[in-house]
C-alpha positions in Angstrom: 8.6 31.8 -17.2 6.1 33.9 -15.2 2.7 32.2 -14.7 1.5 34.6 -12.0 -0.2 37.0 -14.3 -3.9 36.8 -15.1 -3.2 36.3 -18.8 -0.2 34.4 -20.1 1.8 35.8 -22.9 2.1 33.8 -26.1 5.6 32.5 -25.5 4.9 31.3 -22.0 1.7 29.6 -23.1 3.5 27.9 -26.0 6.3 26.7 -23.7 3.9 25.3 -21.2 2.1 23.4 -23.9 5.4 22.0 -25.3 6.4 20.9 -21.8 3.1 19.2 -21.5 3.6 17.3 -24.8 7.1 16.2 -23.7 5.8 15.1 -20.3 3.0 13.0 -22.0 5.5 11.5 -24.4 7.8 10.5 -21.6 4.9 9.0 -19.7 3.9 6.9 -22.8 7.5 5.7 -23.3 7.6 4.6 -19.6 4.4 2.7 -19.9 5.6 1.0 -23.1 8.9 0.0 -21.4 7.0 -1.4 -18.4 4.6 -3.4 -20.7 7.6 -4.7 -22.7 9.4 -5.8 -19.5 6.3 -7.6 -18.2 5.8 -9.3 -21.5 9.5 -10.4 -21.6 9.3 -11.7 -18.0 6.1 -13.7 -18.8 7.8 -15.2 -21.9 10.6 -16.4 -19.6 8.2 -18.1 -17.3 8.3 -15.6 -14.4 5.2 -15.7 -12.2 3.9 -12.2 -11.9 1.6 -10.7 -9.2 1.0 -11.5 -5.6 1.4 -15.1 -4.5 -1.9 -16.9 -3.9 -3.0 -17.3 -0.3 -4.0 -20.7 1.0 -6.1 -21.5 4.1 -2.9 -22.8 5.8 -1.3 -19.4 5.6 -4.2 -17.6 7.5 -2.9 -16.1 10.8 -3.5 -18.3 13.9 -5.4 -15.5 15.7 -7.9 -15.5 12.9 -8.4 -19.2 13.1 -8.9 -19.0 16.9 -11.8 -16.5 16.6 -13.3 -18.0 13.4 -15.4 -20.5 15.3 -16.8 -17.7 17.5 -17.6 -15.7 14.3 -19.4 -18.7 12.8 -21.4 -19.1 16.0 -22.5 -15.5 15.7 -20.8 -14.7 19.0 -18.8 -11.8 17.4 -19.6 -9.6 14.4 -17.2 -8.7 11.6 -16.2 -5.4 13.0 -15.1 -6.9 16.4 -13.6 -9.9 14.6 -11.4 -7.7 12.5 -10.5 -5.5 15.5 -9.5 -8.5 17.6 -7.3 -9.9 14.9 -5.8 -6.5 14.1 -6.7 -6.7 10.4 -8.8 -4.6 8.0 -12.3 -5.6 6.9 -11.3 -6.4 3.3 -8.5 -8.7 4.7 -11.1 -10.3 7.0 -13.5 -10.9 4.1 -10.6 -12.5 2.1 -9.7 -14.8 5.0 -13.3 -15.7 5.6 -13.8 -16.7 1.9 -10.6 -18.8 2.1 -11.9 -20.6 5.1 -15.4 -21.2 3.8 -14.4 -22.0 0.2 -11.0 -23.5 0.7 
Protein backbone atom coordinates (compact mmCIF):
# COMPACT_ATOMS: atom_id res chain seq x y z
CA UNK A 1 0.00 0.00 0.00
CA UNK A 2 1.31 3.38 -1.00
CA UNK A 3 -0.11 6.27 1.03
CA UNK A 4 2.43 8.88 -0.08
CA UNK A 5 0.40 10.15 -3.03
CA UNK A 6 -1.90 13.17 -2.77
CA UNK A 7 -4.96 11.11 -3.70
CA UNK A 8 -5.32 7.50 -2.65
CA UNK A 9 -6.48 5.00 -5.24
CA UNK A 10 -9.75 3.17 -4.57
CA UNK A 11 -8.18 -0.14 -3.48
CA UNK A 12 -5.81 1.52 -0.99
CA UNK A 13 -8.60 3.62 0.49
CA UNK A 14 -10.83 0.55 0.82
CA UNK A 15 -8.06 -1.45 2.48
CA UNK A 16 -7.33 1.36 4.98
CA UNK A 17 -11.00 1.56 5.91
CA UNK A 18 -11.19 -2.22 6.37
CA UNK A 19 -8.11 -2.18 8.59
CA UNK A 20 -9.75 0.58 10.63
CA UNK A 21 -12.90 -1.51 11.05
CA UNK A 22 -10.89 -4.53 12.20
CA UNK A 23 -8.85 -2.41 14.62
CA UNK A 24 -12.02 -0.96 16.12
CA UNK A 25 -13.55 -4.43 16.41
CA UNK A 26 -10.44 -5.76 18.18
CA UNK A 27 -10.49 -2.80 20.57
CA UNK A 28 -14.16 -3.42 21.40
CA UNK A 29 -13.47 -7.12 22.02
CA UNK A 30 -10.58 -6.22 24.34
CA UNK A 31 -12.79 -3.82 26.32
CA UNK A 32 -15.49 -6.48 26.61
CA UNK A 33 -12.96 -9.03 27.90
CA UNK A 34 -11.66 -6.56 30.48
CA UNK A 35 -15.16 -5.71 31.70
CA UNK A 36 -16.04 -9.41 31.89
CA UNK A 37 -12.90 -10.14 33.90
CA UNK A 38 -13.60 -7.29 36.33
CA UNK A 39 -17.19 -8.43 36.77
CA UNK A 40 -16.01 -12.01 37.39
CA UNK A 41 -13.43 -10.85 39.93
CA UNK A 42 -16.01 -8.73 41.77
CA UNK A 43 -18.42 -11.67 41.93
CA UNK A 44 -15.64 -13.73 43.56
CA UNK A 45 -15.17 -11.03 46.21
CA UNK A 46 -11.88 -9.59 44.98
CA UNK A 47 -11.37 -6.01 46.14
CA UNK A 48 -10.53 -3.89 43.10
CA UNK A 49 -8.72 -0.57 42.92
CA UNK A 50 -6.11 1.08 45.06
CA UNK A 51 -6.11 0.33 48.76
CA UNK A 52 -7.51 3.10 50.93
CA UNK A 53 -4.95 5.26 52.65
CA UNK A 54 -5.22 5.93 56.38
CA UNK A 55 -3.68 8.71 58.45
CA UNK A 56 -1.31 6.16 60.02
CA UNK A 57 0.24 5.44 56.61
CA UNK A 58 1.19 9.06 55.88
CA UNK A 59 5.00 9.49 55.65
CA UNK A 60 6.77 10.62 58.84
CA UNK A 61 8.39 13.57 57.11
CA UNK A 62 4.93 14.90 56.24
CA UNK A 63 3.80 14.55 59.85
CA UNK A 64 6.90 16.41 61.08
CA UNK A 65 6.18 19.46 58.91
CA UNK A 66 2.38 19.35 59.21
CA UNK A 67 2.37 21.38 62.42
CA UNK A 68 4.50 24.08 60.73
CA UNK A 69 2.02 24.13 57.85
CA UNK A 70 -0.92 24.49 60.23
CA UNK A 71 0.87 27.36 61.98
CA UNK A 72 1.33 29.06 58.57
CA UNK A 73 5.11 28.89 58.88
CA UNK A 74 5.40 27.22 55.47
CA UNK A 75 3.14 27.29 52.42
CA UNK A 76 1.94 24.33 50.35
CA UNK A 77 4.64 24.69 47.70
CA UNK A 78 7.46 24.60 50.26
CA UNK A 79 5.71 21.87 52.23
CA UNK A 80 5.48 19.62 49.16
CA UNK A 81 9.07 20.39 48.17
CA UNK A 82 10.46 19.58 51.63
CA UNK A 83 8.53 16.30 51.75
CA UNK A 84 9.49 15.38 48.18
CA UNK A 85 5.89 14.86 47.06
CA UNK A 86 3.61 16.43 44.49
CA UNK A 87 0.92 18.99 45.32
CA UNK A 88 -1.99 16.58 44.66
CA UNK A 89 -0.38 14.06 47.03
CA UNK A 90 0.13 16.82 49.58
CA UNK A 91 -3.54 17.81 49.33
CA UNK A 92 -4.55 14.17 49.77
CA UNK A 93 -2.39 13.84 52.91
CA UNK A 94 -3.69 17.13 54.33
CA UNK A 95 -7.30 16.04 53.88
CA UNK A 96 -6.48 12.74 55.59
CA UNK A 97 -4.93 14.52 58.56
CA UNK A 98 -7.72 17.09 58.87
CA UNK A 99 -10.69 14.74 58.25
CA UNK A 100 -9.26 11.45 59.52
